[in-house]
Residue, then its C-alpha position, 0 to 999 in steps of 0.5 A: x351531648x353536642x352544643x347547638x349550632x351558632x346563631x348565624x347558621x340558623x338563618x331567618x325562620x322559613x316561611x314555607x315551613x321547611x325547618x330542615x333547610x333553616x337549620x343548616x341541614x339542607x343538601x347542596x344543589x346536585x348536578x343534573x348529569x342527564x343534561x350534561x353538555x357533552x360537546x362542551x365537556x369534550x372540548x374541555x377534556x381536550x385541554x384537560x391536563x393532569x399532574x404526572x403520576x409519581x415515579x415511585x409512588x407511596x400510598x400517601x403520594x398516590x392518594x394525594x395525586x388521585x385526590x387532585x385528579x378526581x377533584x379537577x375532573x369533578x369540577x370540570x364536569x360539574x361546571x358543564x352540568x346544570x343544577x338539579x336543585x338551584x337552591x335548597x328550598x327548590x322542589x325536586x318535582x319542579x320542571x321547566x314545563x311547570x315554570x312556563x305554565x306558571x308564567x302563562x297563568x300569571x300573564x293571563x291573571x295580570x291581563x284579566x286584572x287590567x281588562x276583566x272581560x269574560x274572555x280573559x277570565x276564561x283564559x285565566x281559569x283554563x291556564x290555572x286548571x292546566x297549571x295546577x293539574x300539571x303540579x299535581x301530576x308532577x308531584x304524583x310522578x315524583x312520589x311514585x318514582x321515589x317509592x319505586x326506587x326506595x330500598x329498606x334503608x332509604x324508605x325511612x327518608x320518605x317522610x322528609x321527602x314529601x315535597 
């Protein structure tokens, strides 16, 4: 039976109820390959150099050469791609559109607190309705995409991915 992880791995208890992230099992952010900056990658690849392949390669030396090459190429590509999930607790269904709707809703809410006029309150209500409907549709679309791409092996992760 394994030993429990050291206390410094556990971190503070999560306020959002995501116990998986606080136990040290959260996945690191992954690159968003669809948003890869291709012109910048092209320029970087022009100056990309590799070590020459060994003249008389042995399986061990060839494996070591390939590991170095793939690590350098992967780090070059990931440095030009934004993260899909900036932190382990970020939601996979979140989008830049939701960020802008959130900013708009909170801007109207602050204005309404400063000047509680009927016009400001109607702006708050309409922006709140738009924001929360967009969240619900993003969650629904993410869940539908997840279920449509689920295989017999990955379907069991559905319970843990219900964000």
